[in-house]
C-alpha positions as CSV (number, residue, x, y, z in Angstrom):
1,M,168.6,133.8,-1.0
2,H,169.7,132.7,-4.2
3,D,172.9,130.7,-4.1
4,K,175.2,132.3,-5.4
5,L,174.7,135.0,-3.8
6,N,174.9,132.4,-0.5
7,A,178.3,131.3,-1.6
8,E,179.5,134.6,-2.5
9,I,178.1,135.7,0.9
10,D,180.3,132.9,2.4
11,S,183.8,133.3,0.8
12,I,183.5,136.8,2.0
13,V,182.4,135.4,6.2
14,K,185.5,133.0,5.2
15,Q,188.2,135.5,4.0
16,M,186.8,138.8,7.5
17,A,187.0,135.5,9.6
18,P,190.0,135.5,12.2
19,A,192.1,132.9,12.4
20,K,190.7,129.2,13.9
21,D,192.5,130.1,17.5
22,A,193.4,134.1,17.0
23,I,191.9,135.6,20.3
24,G,192.4,140.0,20.8
25,M,190.9,143.0,21.7
26,L,188.9,145.6,19.1
27,T,188.8,148.5,19.6
28,G,185.7,150.9,18.2
29,E,187.2,152.0,15.2
30,D,187.9,147.9,14.5
31,A,185.2,146.7,14.5
32,E,184.0,150.2,12.9
33,R,186.5,149.3,9.7
34,I,185.5,145.9,9.8
35,I,181.0,146.3,9.1
36,R,181.8,149.0,6.9
37,Q,184.0,146.8,4.9
38,A,181.4,143.5,5.4
39,A,178.6,146.0,4.9
40,T,180.3,147.0,1.5
41,K,181.2,143.6,0.1
42,G,177.5,142.5,1.1
43,A,175.9,145.3,-1.0
44,M,178.3,144.6,-4.1
45,A,177.3,140.5,-3.7
46,G,174.2,141.8,-3.9
47,W,174.3,144.2,-6.6
48,V,175.9,141.5,-8.1
49,A,172.9,139.0,-7.7
50,G,170.7,141.7,-9.2
51,E,172.3,142.7,-11.6
52,R,172.8,138.9,-12.8
53,T,169.0,137.8,-12.2
54,A,167.8,141.6,-14.0
55,R,170.2,140.2,-16.9
56,S,168.8,137.7,-17.2
57,Y,165.6,137.8,-17.0
58,W,165.9,140.9,-19.7
59,G,167.5,138.3,-22.2
60,G,164.2,136.0,-22.0
61,E,161.6,139.0,-22.6
62,M,165.0,140.0,-25.8
63,D,165.0,136.6,-26.8
64,K,161.0,137.2,-27.5
65,L,160.5,139.9,-29.1
66,R,163.8,139.6,-31.6
67,E,161.2,136.2,-32.1
68,Q,157.8,138.6,-33.0
69,I,159.6,140.8,-35.2
70,K,160.4,137.4,-37.5
71,Q,157.4,136.5,-37.4
72,L,156.2,139.5,-38.1
73,Q,158.6,139.9,-41.1
74,M,157.9,136.3,-42.4
75,E,154.8,137.6,-42.2
76,L,154.6,141.0,-44.2
77,I,157.3,138.9,-46.6
78,K,154.4,136.6,-48.0
């Protein structure tokens, strides 16, 4: 997995983890709420990582196209 995505997942886990010495019981509703929150945050982190990757890739493609356009313009000028 991507390093930034791993860091984001670690951050989410730390935010959602109970206190170090915490004890208690969870109801089914509590567990459902925690799982839903974790899944939502994880999906959002994955989406952000995918967008970051896509932006990086397509930014590079756009740079290549700009360079090709410049070369074609120079050929037309000659």
